[in-house]
N, C-alpha and C positions, 0 to 999 in steps of 0.2 A: 189665735195668736200664732203667726207663722215662725216664731223663733223656737227652734229646737235644736239646741247644741248638745245637751246631756240631760239626764234625769232630773238633776236639780233645777235646771231652768223650766223644764216641762212642768214639774210640781209647783214651781212658783207662779206659773202661769194659771194653774188650776187654783192655786190659794187665792190668787187676785180675783178670779171669776167667783169663787165662793163667798169671798169677803164682800164684793160689790152685790151679790144677791142678797146676803143677809142684810147688809146696810139698806138696801131699797125695801126689804120686807119690814124691817124695824122702823124705817121712817114712814112706811104706809100704816102700821099699827099705831104709832104715836099721832099720825095725822087724825086716824079715826077717834083716838081718845081725846084729842084737843077738840074736835068738832063737838062729841059728845058733851065734854065738860062746857064748852062755851055755849052751846046752844040748848042745853037741857032745861027745861022748864021748872025743874023741882030744885028749890033752895035758892040761895043768895046768888042773884045773877052777876053782881060786882065781884065777888069772890070768884066764882067760876070763870068769868071773863079773864080775871088777871092770871089765874091758874092757867087757863088755855093760852094766854100770850106768853107767859113764861116757858111753857111747854114747846110753844111753837119756836121761840128764840133758842132755846137748848137744842131743838132739832136742827134748826139752821146752823148752829155752831158745830154740832156733830157732824152734818152733813159736809160742811167746808174741811173739817179736819179729815174726814174719810176721803174726800177727793184729793186733798193734798197727799196723803200717804199713798193712796193708789196711784197717783201719778208718779211720786217719787220711786215707788216700788217697780213700776213699768220701766222708768229711766234705768234703774239699776239693773234689771233684767237685760236690758238692751246693751247697757254697757258691759256686763259679764259675758255676753254671748259674743260681742265684738272683741273683747280680750282674748277669749278662747279661740274664735276664728283665726286671729292673727298668730296666736301660739302654734295653731294647726298648720299655718301657711309657712311658718318658719321651720317645722318640722319636716314638711313635705317638700319646701326648697332644699334643705340639707341633704335629703334623700335623692332629690333629682339632680343636684351637683355631684354627689357620689356616683350616681349611675351615667351620667352624661358628660361629667367634667367641666360644665359651665352652668350658669344660673338660667332658669328659663326666661326668655324675652318679655313674656306676659304671664299674668296670673292663669289665663285659660289653659296654658300648657300644663299647669298642674293639675286641671280638672280631668285630664286624660288619663291620670293615674287612678287605680281603683280605691285607694285608700282615703281620698278627699271627696267631699260631696261639692257640687257646683254652688249650693247655698252657702257653704262655708267660705266662699271667696266673696261674699258680699257682706257688708256691714248691715246689721238689721235696723239700725236707725238712719243711715245716711246713705246707703246704696254701696256703690263700687269702691275698692280699695284702690289707691295708687300703689304701684309696685315699682321699685328701683332695683334693677338686675345688678348685683354686684357679689364679688367673690370675697370681698373683705368681712372680717369677722370683728371688726372693732366695735365699741360701745357707743361710739359718737357718728356711726355712719347708719343711715337711714335705711332700711329695706322695704317698708311699706307703712302706709298711713290712711287714715279715712280720708275720703275725698272731700269732704266738707265736715265743718264743725257739728258735733252734737249739740243740740239746743234743748235746754230744759227750762220751760216756762211754767211759771205759776203765779197768777196774779199779775203784778208787776215787777217780778224778779225773774230775769233772763241771765243764765250763765251758759258758758259753752267751753268746748275744748275737744281734743281729737286724741284717740289712741295712735301711738307711733310704735313701730316694731323696728328696733334697732338690729344691725347685723349679728350682734352677739346673741340674740334670742330674747333680750328684755323687752317687754311692751311696757310704755309709760304713757301715763295720762299726761297731756300738756294742755294747759289754758290756751286759748287761741292766740295770746300776745306771745307767749313762750314759743310756739309753734312757728309763728312768723319769724321770730327772732332766730330759730334754728336754720331756716332756709335763707336768712339774710347774710348770714356768716359765711355761706357758701361763695 
C-alpha cells in the first residue's frame, strides 16, 4: 500500500493486511471442515450435509462482512491521508507566503521546499489536487481540493465526495452536489 502519511496510517495498512490474511486462513479451515463433514462416510449423511451447508452459508456471510469492512477501512485510510495532505499543503503554503510574499502559482513549487514530500501533493485516492493561489484567509475561499471525487463502492451502493481546503486552513468533506454548488455560486 503506497499511502504513508504518518505512523497511524501505516499501522492501519498493516492491520488490514493482517486481518485479510487471518480471514483467508479462517475461511480455508472452515472449508476443510465443511468438506470433511459433508463427505465423511461415517454417520448420518443428511445431518452432515445439512451441517456442511449451514457452515458454508455462515462462511459466505462472514466473508462478505469481512470484505465490506476491509473496503471501508481502506477508504477511511485514503480519506485520512488526503485530509492530512491538504493540512500539510496549507501549512507549507503559509510558510511560502511568509518567505516569498505571494502564494505559489502551482503546488509543485511547494515540493521544492524540504519540508514537504512530493507524494503529499497527491491525493492517494484521486491523484492530483487542484490548487487556487490566493492570499485571502477567509473560510469561504477555496485554496485546494481533490481533482476528482472519491468514490466508495460496495455492492450496489456508491457514494462520493471531495476534501476541500479553505483559505483559513479548514479541510471539509463535501458531498459532490455540495461541491458543485460551491463553485456555481462563484
